[in-house]
N, C-alpha and C positions, 0 to 999 in steps of 0.2 A: 737273125731271123732265118728260119728254115726255108727250104725251097717252096713249101706250100703256103708260107706266110701265116700259119695258124698256130704253130706249136711253141712259139717262143713267148715267154711271160716276162715282161719288163717290171721289175720290182721298184717301188719307191724306196727312198732311204729309210723311211719308218718301217716298211715291211721287211726290209733286209735286217734291220736291227731286231725286230720282233722275232723273225724266224730263227735268227742266230741265237737269240735268248732261249727259245724253246729247244733247239738242238743242243745247246750247252747244258741245259737242265737235264736232258735225257742222258747226255754223256757223263755228267757229274754223278748221276745216280746209277751209272753203269747199266743202263737199260738198252735192250736191243730193239726198242720200239721204233717202228717206221712212222714218221709224221707226214701227213698229207693235208693240203688244203682241199676243200671239197666244194662242189656245187657252183652257186652263182658267181662267187669270186673268180673262179677259174674261167667260167664262160665269159664274164665281162672282160677279163684281162686279155683273153684270146681275141676278143672283138675290139680291143684297143680302148676299152672303157675303164675308168677307175671304179673301185668298189671298196667299201668299208665293211662289208658283210663277210667276215672271215670265220669259217668253220674248219676245225682241225680234226681229222679222222686218225684214230690210233689203232694199230693192227692187233695189239695184244693186251690192252688194259682199258679200264673204264676211264671216262673223262674226269670223274671226281678224283680218282687216284693220281692221274697225271697232273691235275691242278695242284695237288699237294706237293708233288715233286717240283713244279715250277715255283711255287711259293717258297719252298725250302731253298732253292737255288737263289732266288732274289734276296732272301734274308741273309744268306751266306755272303752275298755281294754287297750287303749294307743297304739294300734298297727296300723301300716300304712295300708292304703287301696288303691286299684287300681280301675280303671274304669271298667265298665261292658259292654261287647259287647252283643247286643241283635240281634239275627238272627230271622227274621220274618218267620212265617209259609209260605210254598209255595207248595201246593199239587201237582202242575204240575211237581215239581222236587222231589216228594216223601218226602217233608218236611212238615209233617202234624201238627207239634207242634212248637210253639215259643220256642226258646232256648236262655238262657242267659249264657254267658261264662265269668268266672271270675277266679282269682287266689287267693287261700287261703293257708296260711302257705307254700307258694312256690309250691303248687300243682294246676294245672289247672283242672277245672271241669266244666261240663255243667249242667244247671238246667232247668227242664221242668216239665209240669204238666200232670195230668191224666194218671197214670200208666196202668190202664186197657186198655185204648184206645191205648197207646203206645205198649203194649204187643201184641195186635192183628195186629198192623200195622208193626211190626218188620218182618224181612225177614224169620228167622227160629226160631223154638221153643227153641233151645239151646241158642239163643240170647235174649230170652224173659223171662229170669229168673230175680228175684229181691232179693236184700238183704236188709231186714228191719233194719235200723240203731238202732232203739229203742229196738227192741226185739232180735236183732242179730240172726235172723233166715232167711233162704232162702225161698222165696215164689214163687210158680210156678203158675202164673195166667192163663196160657193156659191149665194147667193140664197135659201137656205132655213133658215139657222141661226136667225135671229131668230124666224121663224114657228114652227119646231120647238121652240124654247125656250118660246115663248108657249103652245104647245099641249101641251107636256110629252111630246115624241115623240123617241125615239132612232132616227135615220135616218143612213145612210152618205152621204157626198158623191158617191161613185161607185157603180155598181151593187153591191148588197150582197155578192154572191158574189165579185166582184173584190176588194173591200175586205177580206173575211175571208180569202181565199186569200193576200193580201199578208201577213197576220198572223192565223192562225186563233185566237190567244188573244184577239182582239178580240171574239169571241163571248162569252167570259166577262166581258170588260169591259162589254159591252152589258147583260148581266144585272145586273152590279153597279151600273152607273149607274142603271138602271131602279129597282132596289131603293133606292138611296141617295136619289134625288130623287123617287121616286114617279111616274116617267115610264112610258110605254108603248113597246113595241118596234114599229117599223113592220112591216107585214105581210110585205113582201119580205125584210126582215132576218130575221124569224122563220123563213121558209122556207129561206133560205140557211144558217142555223145548223144545219139538219138535213141539209145536203148531205154525202154520204159523204166527199168529198174534203176538205171543210173540217174535218169531225170527225176524220179520220185525221191531218190536218196539225196539228191542235191537240194531239193526243196525242203526236206526235213532238216538237213544240216544248216541251211540258211536260217530257218526259223529258230533252231536251237541257239545259233550264234547271236541272233537278234534278241 
C-alpha cells in the first residue's frame, strides 16, 4: 500500500488470471496496445470494495477488434470462445464510444477505445480513474479523481452543467453516489442540478426510459 493508502489495487486470483490473459493476447498479436481498467471497478478497488464490473479501455483500437484478438488467443490455447456483442455508439443516449462485450475465463467485460475521451465523458471524477494492466498502476487522467476520492467529493470531469446536459439523469446518480458512499456534492454540481434546462431534460429522459 502506498503512503496515502489509496493507490494500491489488490487483485483477486480471478482478476490476475483475466488480466494476464488479455496481456498475453495483445503480446501474441504483437500489439502495442495499452490496456486499462476503467471507472467503477477502479473506484471500488481503491475503496477496498470488490467489483465484478470490469471495463477495459484500449488506447489505439476498437473493442470489437481487440475482442477478436482475445478469442484468437484463447483458441490457440485450446480454450473455448464465445460470441462478442457489439454495442454501437449513440451520443443521443450518452453512449459516445462503441463497446464490445465478451466473456473471458468466466468473467464478463466490456472493451472500448480512447481512454482520454472516455475519462472526460464520464459522469464524475471518481469514476474516471484507470488501472494500467501492464504497469499495475492507477492513472488519474482528469487529475482530480484520486483527490476527490480521498476527500469524499462528487465532482464532474467537465463543467457540471455540460456534464449534466449530456445526460440529466446524472443528477440523480450524483445524489445516489453521495448517499451510498457518504460523499459530498461539489458546489458547482449542486448549482447545476437546479438549472431549469437540466431539470427539464431529466424529466424528459425519465419518461423516455419509462
